[in-house]
Every structure is written in structure tokens, then in C-alpha cells.
N, C-alpha and C positions, 0 to 999 in steps of 0.2 A: 337791720333797722334798730335804731337806738330806742331805749325806753324813756328817753328824755327828748322833749320837743322844745324848740325856741321859736316863738313868733317874732320874726326878725325883719328889720328894715335896714338894708345894707347902707343906706345913706345917713343913718343915725349913728353918731359916734358912740353913744352908750350901748346901742345894740351891737355894734362891732366889738366894743370892749368886752361885753358880756359873752359873746360867742368865743372870743379869743381866750377869756378866762376859763370857760368850760373846756376848751381844747387843751389848754395848759394843764388842766386837772385830769386829762385822759378821757374826757367825754367828747364823743362825736355825736352831737344831737341831730335829730331830724329837724331840718330847717324849713320853716314855713314862712315864706315871704308874704305876709298877710295883705300887703297892698295889691299883690297879684292874685292871691288865693284867699279871698275874703271869707272868713268863717261865717257859717250860717247862725241863725238865732240860737238854736239848741247848743251849738258848740260854744258860742259866746257865753251863754248862761252857765254852762258847765265850767268854763274857765273862771268866770266871776265867782262861782261857788268855791272852786278850789283855792282862789285867792282870798276868800273870806271877806269880800268887800261888796259894795253896792255897784250897780252899773255906773252911776254918776262918778264914783271914785276911779273908774277906769278911763274917764274922759280926759283928753288933752284940751284944756280950756283956753289955750292961747291960739288954737287954730281958728282961721276965719270961719270954717264950717260950724264951729261951736255956736256962734251968734246966728249964722245963716239958718240953722235948724231950730233956733229959738231955745237952745239948751241952757241959756243963762237964766231962764225961768225955772226956779226951784220946784215948781209944781209939775214939771214934765214927768210922766210916768216912766217906770223902769223899762217897760216894753218899747215905748217910744224912743228912749235913749238907745236901746239895743238896735232898733231899726235904723236910727241915725248913724250908728257905728257901721252898720252893714252898708248903708248908702254912701258913707264917707269914711272908709277905714282909717284915714289919717287921724280920726278922732280917738282911735284906740291907743292907749298908753303903751309904750314899748320900752324894752323888750320884755316878753313874758316867757318864763321858763317853767315847763310842766314836767313833773315826774310823778306818775301814779295819781294819787288823789291830792297832791300838793302842787302849789304853784307860787312863784315869786315874780315880782316886777324887778328887773335889773337896774334899779335906781336907788342906791349905787349898785354897780355890777356885782359886788361882793355878796349882796343879799341872796343871790341864787345858790351860793355855796351851802346854804342852810339845808337844801333839799337834795344835793347830790351825794 
């Protein structure tokens, strides 16, 4: 089992590119298809902490679920944002690569090289 994890969506080109980049650099990460294996609140909070961002910064704002969950209201609390991501994991920005206490979003994919 690898000490590097990627939260991956195989239908996303950036996610596929990031996984390929890791593999090209000799890394075989643990792959979590987060649309099938949705992280719980504690896991999402830990990932957000490792990224050094707020829950709102992890949101995909162009998804229909963004408005459906009322997330375009800037007053929505962080816990409510996390619950919305659990209910609709499409809202989670991707891909996310984690190594130890560090994480990066693979947009662009090369950003993940900073932590491997």
C-alpha cells in the first residue's frame, strides 16, 4: 500500500493526467474513487486541513448541486458545506493527492509533484 493517496474521478481528464503523472514519477498511489467511496466528514475536514484551505475553496462551483444546496450563499457554514459535499461528492474539487500531512489539488497536475 502506498503512502500517497489520490482522490480520483476516472471520468475527469485532470484526474487521469494527475494519476498518470504520479505513475510516470514512480508513484503507485492508493486510488480512492471518491464518487463511489465518499469520504466522511472527519476525512474531508482532515483533507481540507492538509490542503490549507477552507471548505468553500474545495467546492466545484459550476456543478448544478452547488446552487441546489444553496452554496452560492456566502453565509453557509463550513459544516454545512462539508455535509453538502458528502451528499453530493461531485462538489468536491479533484483530483486531490495526499502524502503524510500535505495535500495538493492537481490543477494543474504538476502541482502534486511538490509533495512527492
